N, C-alpha and C positions, 0 to 999 in steps of 0.2 A: 247230894251230888257226889259222884265217884271222883275220887281224887286224881285218876288218871284222865279224867276228862276236862280237866281245868288246866290252863297254862296262861302265861303272860306273854303278850307280844310287844312289851316295852323294850326297845333298843337303847343301848347306852346313848345318852344325850337327848333322847326324846323328851318333850315336854310331858308333865304330869297331867292327870285329867282335871279338868275344871270342876269346881264345886262352889259351896257358899263362900262368897267373898272372892272367888278366883275371876281373874280378867280373861282366862282362856276358855275355849269352847269345852263342854262338859265331857266330851268323848275322846279328845286328843291324848294319845299316850297309851297307858295301860289298858288292856282289853282282857277281861276274864271270858275264856271261851268255854262253853258248856255243851254237853251232849251233841254229838256229830251225827246228823241225819245221813251223811254219806255213807256211814257204816251199814246202813239198811240196804244199800244198793246203788242208787244213782248219786253222782257227785252233787252235793248240796251245800248251801251256806252254813258255815259253822256260827251259830247264833251265840253272842255274847253280850256283855254289858254296855256295849256300844250300838246296840240294835234296839229299835223302837218299832211299833207297828200301828199304823192308823188305817181303820177300815170303816165300813158303812155301806149302806145301800146305794145303788146308782142315783145320781142326782141329788145326793145329800149334801154336797160342798166340800168333799174330801180335798180335792185339788187345792181350792182357795185357803183351806185350813192348813195344809201341809207346808205351804211356803213360809209362813212366819214360824211354824213349829220347827221346821227343819233349821231355820237361821238360829233359833234359840238353843237347839240342841248341838249346833255346830255339825250338822249332818247333811248328807246329800240323799236324794230320794231313789229308791229302787222301786220301780212300778210292779205292782201285783195285779195286772189287768191283762187278760187274755187277748183282748182285741187291740190294746195299744201297741202290740209288737208289729202290727202291719203298716208298711209304708204306704202312703198314699191314701189311707182311710182315716182322715182326720175329723171331718165334721160329724160323722155317724158314731165315731168312738169317744167324742168328747175328750179328746187328748189335752193335756195341759197346753196352755197357750205359749206362744213364742216368748212373751213377756216373761211367764212363770218359769219356763225353762232356762231362760237367761239369769233369772234371779237365783235359782238354785239348780245345780246339775241334776238331770234325771237320767236314770239308767234302765235299760231294757225297754226302750221306746223305739218304734221305727227299726226293728231288727230284721225283718223279711218281707219279700213281696206278698202282695195279697193273694197271690195264686197258690202259695205254698201252705202245706199243713204245718201245725206248731203243737207240740205236745207239752205236758207239765214236766216230763223228763228234760226237754229242751229248756224250758224256763228255769228250772233248778240249776242247769248248768250255767245259762246266762247270768242268773243272779248270783252264782258263786263268783264268776269273774268280776261281776260289779262290786260285790262285797270286798273282794281282795284289792280291787283298785282303790276303793275308799280308804280302806285300811293302810294301804301303802302310802298314803298321804295324811295319814292321822285324822281322817274324817269319820264321823259317825255315820250310821246307816238307818234311814227311816224308810221302812217298807210301807208303801201307800197303795191301797187298792182293795177291790171287793170281790175278786174271783174266789169262791169257796175252795175249789180244788187246789188252786195254787197256795192259798193260805194253809190248807190242811197239809200239803206236802211240805211247805216250809216248817210247819210245826212237828209233823210226825215222821218225815222222811218218807222215801218211796223205794220199796223193794224193786228188784229186777222184774220187768215184765216180758212176756213172750213177744216176739216181733209180730207184725201183721200177717195174718193168713188170708191171702187173697181170695181163695176158693170159699173158704168159710164166710168171709164177709160178703162175697157176691150171693151166697145162698141166703144168708140172713137179710140182705138188702131186697132180694126178690121177695122174701116172705113179708117184709115191711111194705113193699109196693103193692102186694095183693091183699093182705090183711090189715095193714095199718101198723104204724109204730107202736099203738096203744097194745096190740096183741103181743108184741115182743116184750114190752114193758111188764105185762102181766106174767110173762114167763120168767123175766128177770126177778120180779118180786119173789117168786117161789124159790129161786136159786141163791139170790143175793139181796135179801130185803134192804140192807144198809145202802147199797148202791142204788137200788130202785127208789129209795126215798129221797135221795139227792138229785136224781135225774128226772127231767121233765118227761111225761109220758109220750110227748111228740118229738123228743130229742133223738132221732133215729141214730145219728152218728155215735152218740155216747152209750145208747142202749146197745147197739151192735158191738161196740168195743168191750163193754163189760160182758156180753154173753161170749164173746170171742175168748176173752181171758178165763172165764169160767170153764168153758168147753176145752181149751187147750191145756190148761194147767190142773183142772179138777179142784181149783180153789177159787172162791169168789174175788172179785177185783177189790173189794173192801179190805181183804186181808193184806193187801199190798202196802197198807200204811202200818207203821210200828204202833203197838199198843202203848208204847212208853212215849208220851208226849214231851216235847221240850218244856221244862218247868218255867222258863223264862217267857214263853210266848204269851200265856194268858195274863201274867202279871204286868207285862209291858204293852198290852193291847188297848188302845183307844178306839172307841166306836162312835161315830157321829150319830147322834140321836135326835130326832124330830118327829112330831106327831105324824101319824100315817096320812092324815087328810092333807097336811102341809106338804109331805113328801110327794103324794100323788099329783098335787097341782104343781109342784116344781117339775115332775116327770112330764106332764102334759105340756107345760110351757116350754121345756127343753126340746121335746120333740117338734113342736111347731117352729121353734127357732132353727132346728137342724134343717127341716125342709126349706125354710125361708132363706137360709144361709148357703144353700147349694149342695145339700146331700144328693139330689138327683144328678146334678151335673157331675159331682165327685164319683159317683156310681158309674155313669157313662164313661168317664175318663178311665176308671179303674178296669172296666170291662174291655176297654181298647188295648190294654196291655197284654202281652203273651200270657196265656193261662187265665186271664181275667180275674175273677174274685173266686177263689177256691172254697170248698164246702166248709172249711173251719171258719174263715173269714166271714162267710154269709151268716154265720150264727149270730153276729152282731145285729141287735135290733135296728131295723130301718134299712138295710142293704137289700134283704130279700123283698121287702115291700117296694123299695125304689126300682128293683129290677122288674117286678111285676106291673109297676107303673109305666116303665119304658116300654114294656112288651104290649101295653094297651089292655092288660087283664084286669086292672083296677084304676079307679080315678084318684086324684090327689087326696080328697077327704078320707076315702077308705084307707089309703096308704098311711095317712097320719094316724087314724083311729087304731089300726092293726098295730102300728109301731107303739103307741101309747099303751096298748093293752099288753103287748109283750113285755115292754119295759116294766110295767107295774108288777107283772108275774115275776120277772127277774128280781125286783126289789124285794118282793115278798119272801122268795126263796133265800135271798141273802140274809134277810133279817131273822128268818127261822134258824139259819145256821149260827149266826153270830150271837143269837140269845142263849145258846148253849154254854157260853162262857160266863160263868158266874162272878169270876174275879176280874173281868175287864172293866176298864173305866169308861162310862158312857158320857159322851161330851155333848152337852146341848148345842144345837147349831143355831 
């Protein structure tokens, strides 16, 4: 670790960190800050020894495990979930319950309306403010969530990216409408194999953005991440682990419960707001299916089946990415 990338945030009179035999929380007081992702372009949290990371596939039980863990660590929770940022989308995003949020403060949840887009760069800025807020009160930080792009940006930082190019986006969107997003994905695989590997072949929005960055800058989107990963990340990463069959049963039950507990009604209410549910928010499994159900294009059993399938695909992608961390601690659920 470089000496100029480590400093103490202990102020005179601050309590010292808790440890063996200490009655105080383990992160109050001194914080060693290492490797600053903000130096790579976007403002990002400075990760230190007051930070821990809990991840896992969707429906693995992260939220329930996070509450007692945060209490034990003397920490507050910073959400690493790209869909939890949307206000009014609660059932389909499986946000922490009101009781869980009352038990431990949660940050970067309910940030923007469902109509608005939200990027990884915005998340880094919001997470940075949340981390600063926690530290100002002597609290530790427990990052909780399973969005791989956000976790990677947290670990590696994010270089400056070009602004949107509306003309290029329209052209690529027109191509996707004619040939299908899979054709654009195949093109992306030839330009930026790393990005193509992490983006689903039918995720037109992210495929178009990756192609846009490559065409605008001459560099693949995957190069926007620093090659020098934060050394703290993997050593303090805990991943919820459970057998694939058990996970898929949990996913199926969760989706059934979402529809039973008002996902369709929530979707109808969100669509009634100005702007409705924007393209980014619609990526959350269940909302596109609920919209198609409301429009009469599919019936309820089909909506449930499609949502279950999409959610299982998401879990598979999350697990593939998380298994790349050989030094992470896998926690049996």
